[in-house]
C-alpha positions in Angstrom: -22.2 0.8 -50.4 -23.2 4.3 -49.5 -25.2 3.1 -46.6 -22.2 1.2 -45.2 -19.9 4.1 -45.6 -22.5 6.5 -44.0 -22.6 4.3 -41.0 -18.8 4.9 -40.5 -16.1 2.6 -39.3 -16.8 0.3 -36.4 -15.8 -3.1 -35.0 -17.5 -4.7 -38.1 -16.5 -2.1 -40.8 -13.2 -0.7 -41.7 -12.1 1.5 -44.6 -8.9 1.3 -46.7 -8.0 3.9 -49.2 -5.9 1.6 -51.4 -5.1 -2.0 -52.0 -1.3 -1.6 -51.6 0.5 -4.6 -50.1 0.5 -3.0 -46.6 -3.2 -2.2 -46.8 -4.0 -5.7 -48.0 -2.0 -7.2 -45.0 -3.8 -4.8 -42.6 -7.1 -5.7 -44.1 -6.4 -9.4 -43.7 -5.4 -8.9 -40.0 -8.6 -6.9 -39.5 -10.7 -9.6 -41.2 -9.1 -12.2 -39.0 -10.3 -10.4 -35.9 -13.7 -9.8 -37.4 -13.9 -13.5 -38.3 -13.2 -14.4 -34.7 -16.0 -12.2 -33.7 -19.3 -11.8 -35.5 -17.9 -11.0 -38.9 -17.5 -7.8 -40.8 -16.3 -6.0 -43.9 -13.3 -4.1 -45.1 -14.1 -1.6 -47.9 -11.3 -0.5 -50.2 -11.5 2.8 -52.0 -12.9 4.7 -48.9 -10.7 7.0 -46.9 -10.6 7.4 -43.1 -13.1 10.3 -43.3 -15.6 8.1 -45.0 -15.2 9.6 -48.4 -15.6 7.2 -51.3 -12.5 7.9 -53.4 -12.6 4.8 -55.5 -9.7 3.0 -57.0 -8.9 1.6 -60.4 -8.0 -2.0 -60.2 -6.8 -4.7 -62.5 -7.4 -8.4 -62.4 -4.0 -8.7 -60.7 -5.1 -6.4 -57.9 -8.2 -8.5 -57.3 -6.1 -11.7 -57.3 -3.7 -10.1 -54.8 -6.5 -9.1 -52.4 -8.0 -12.6 -52.7 -4.6 -14.3 -52.1 -4.1 -12.2 -48.9 -7.5 -13.1 -47.6 -7.0 -16.8 -48.3 -4.0 -16.7 -46.1 -6.3 -16.3 -43.1 -6.4 -19.4 -41.0 -9.6 -20.3 -39.2 
């Protein structure tokens, strides 16, 4: 994780501080673009400066993130 964060954001790596509904939607849109390219990652709990801020999550949060990603059409 630290190696990915140290590399910084790029066309294949994006940071999201939180897993709020807006951030989940933005992440899904980003992943759609990455999927149409060569792939990539969205890391939650990392701010725009590349600082790992973490985030407490519940099972519901994980389910919400997965549900948003599953809405991506190939």
